[in-house]
Short mmCIF file of the C-alpha atoms (twelve columns), coordinates in Angstrom:
data_MODEL
# 
_entry.id   MODEL 
# 
loop_
_atom_site.group_PDB 
_atom_site.id 
_atom_site.type_symbol 
_atom_site.label_atom_id 
_atom_site.label_alt_id 
_atom_site.label_comp_id 
_atom_site.label_asym_id 
_atom_site.label_seq_id 
_atom_site.Cartn_x 
_atom_site.Cartn_y 
_atom_site.Cartn_z 
_atom_site.pdbx_PDB_model_num 
ATOM 1  C CA . MET A 1  34.393 205.538 34.200 1 
ATOM 2  C CA . ALA A 2  36.685 205.373 31.170 1 
ATOM 3  C CA . ARG A 3  37.262 208.236 28.786 1 
ATOM 4  C CA . TYR A 4  37.403 207.809 25.026 1 
ATOM 5  C CA . LEU A 5  39.535 209.613 22.490 1 
ATOM 6  C CA . PHE A 6  38.641 209.429 18.810 1 
ATOM 7  C CA . ILE A 7  41.521 210.332 16.503 1 
ATOM 8  C CA . ILE A 8  40.456 211.130 12.956 1 
ATOM 9  C CA . SER A 9  42.879 211.144 10.026 1 
ATOM 10 C CA . TRP A 10 43.853 214.611 8.760  1 
ATOM 11 C CA . SER A 11 42.864 213.472 5.266  1 
ATOM 12 C CA . ASN A 12 39.165 213.190 6.199  1 
ATOM 13 C CA . PRO A 13 37.954 216.432 7.808  1 
ATOM 14 C CA . SER A 14 34.303 215.647 6.995  1 
ATOM 15 C CA . ARG A 15 34.463 212.509 9.166  1 
ATOM 16 C CA . TYR A 16 35.984 214.630 11.951 1 
ATOM 17 C CA . GLU A 17 33.041 217.055 11.788 1 
ATOM 18 C CA . MET A 18 30.487 214.213 11.716 1 
ATOM 19 C CA . VAL A 19 31.960 212.374 14.711 1 
ATOM 20 C CA . GLN A 20 32.350 215.607 16.657 1 
ATOM 21 C CA . GLN A 21 28.653 216.399 16.110 1 
ATOM 22 C CA . ARG A 22 27.563 212.889 17.124 1 
ATOM 23 C CA . VAL A 23 29.411 212.950 20.450 1 
ATOM 24 C CA . ALA A 24 28.669 216.587 21.304 1 
ATOM 25 C CA . GLY A 25 27.696 216.868 24.943 1 
ATOM 26 C CA . MET A 26 29.335 213.606 25.994 1 
ATOM 27 C CA . ASN A 27 31.776 214.522 28.769 1 
ATOM 28 C CA . ASP A 28 33.797 211.318 28.527 1 
ATOM 29 C CA . VAL A 29 34.463 211.524 24.757 1 
ATOM 30 C CA . GLU A 30 36.943 213.746 22.914 1 
ATOM 31 C CA . VAL A 31 37.495 213.962 19.160 1 
ATOM 32 C CA . ILE A 32 40.767 215.234 17.705 1 
ATOM 33 C CA . LEU A 33 42.149 215.575 14.198 1 
ATOM 34 C CA . ASP A 34 45.482 213.817 13.704 1 
ATOM 35 C CA . ARG A 35 47.999 216.438 12.612 1 
ATOM 36 C CA . ARG A 36 50.889 214.102 11.843 1 
ATOM 37 C CA . PHE A 37 51.808 213.901 8.178  1 
ATOM 38 C CA . ARG A 38 54.735 211.536 8.714  1 
ATOM 39 C CA . GLU A 39 56.854 210.103 11.476 1 
ATOM 40 C CA . ARG A 40 58.761 212.990 13.027 1 
ATOM 41 C CA . ARG A 41 61.999 211.221 13.833 1 
ATOM 42 C CA . ARG A 42 63.473 210.677 10.383 1 
ATOM 43 C CA . ARG A 43 67.193 211.280 10.285 1 
ATOM 44 C CA . ASP A 44 69.999 210.357 7.948  1 
ATOM 45 C CA . HIS A 45 72.320 209.375 10.773 1 
ATOM 46 C CA . THR A 46 71.787 207.133 13.776 1 
ATOM 47 C CA . PRO A 47 71.040 209.110 16.943 1 
ATOM 48 C CA . GLY A 48 73.384 208.890 19.907 1 
ATOM 49 C CA . VAL A 49 72.238 207.620 23.259 1 
ATOM 50 C CA . GLU A 50 68.459 207.416 23.637 1 
ATOM 51 C CA . ARG A 51 67.589 209.382 26.756 1 
ATOM 52 C CA . ARG A 52 63.961 208.343 27.005 1 
ATOM 53 C CA . ARG A 53 63.261 205.081 28.756 1 
ATOM 54 C CA . THR A 54 60.067 204.400 26.844 1 
ATOM 55 C CA . ASP A 55 58.156 205.786 23.908 1 
ATOM 56 C CA . ARG A 56 55.781 208.564 24.918 1 
ATOM 57 C CA . ARG A 57 52.994 207.109 22.820 1 
ATOM 58 C CA . GLU A 58 51.170 204.532 24.901 1 
ATOM 59 C CA . HIS A 59 48.801 203.493 22.121 1 
ATOM 60 C CA . ASP A 60 49.894 202.740 18.560 1 
ATOM 61 C CA . VAL A 61 47.232 204.297 16.348 1 
ATOM 62 C CA . ASP A 62 49.177 204.364 13.077 1 
ATOM 63 C CA . VAL A 63 47.678 201.186 11.593 1 
ATOM 64 C CA . PRO A 64 44.000 202.001 12.277 1 
ATOM 65 C CA . LEU A 65 44.513 205.570 11.044 1 
ATOM 66 C CA . ASP A 66 46.077 204.302 7.818  1 
ATOM 67 C CA . GLN A 67 43.547 201.513 7.228  1 
ATOM 68 C CA . LEU A 68 40.314 202.986 8.610  1 
ATOM 69 C CA . GLY A 69 40.975 206.720 8.735  1 
ATOM 70 C CA . TRP A 70 40.258 206.809 12.475 1 
ATOM 71 C CA . ALA A 71 41.270 205.224 15.758 1 
ATOM 72 C CA . MET A 72 39.796 205.064 19.243 1 
ATOM 73 C CA . VAL A 73 41.836 205.093 22.443 1 
ATOM 74 C CA . VAL A 74 40.439 204.272 25.881 1 
ATOM 75 C CA . LEU A 75 42.037 206.578 28.435 1 
ATOM 76 C CA . PRO A 76 42.211 206.000 32.179 1 
ATOM 77 C CA . THR A 77 39.955 208.142 34.302 1 
ATOM 78 C CA . ARG A 78 41.412 211.326 35.705 1 
ATOM 79 C CA . SER A 79 41.081 210.098 39.288 1 
ATOM 80 C CA . SER A 80 43.139 206.937 38.589 1 
ATOM 81 C CA . ARG A 81 46.064 209.030 37.301 1 
ATOM 82 C CA . LEU A 82 46.223 211.122 40.475 1 
ATOM 83 C CA . GLY A 83 47.063 208.251 42.820 1 
# 
């Protein structure tokens, strides 16, 4: 069974409360408030060698958060990550 993560924009705390109340008791749904105010990696100079092979963020939620104020991510089940 899939798990669902609702990410609500920090600029709309009332929507966060409403969604959290609606999904209360659902074990496969989590609601979080997005705490990012801007992209963290803003620098004046170009960084040296990039050590990470890939971006840690698997799902790009920036566009839905900007346009809709929320985003939903489908997460793999816990058992599928163990194997």
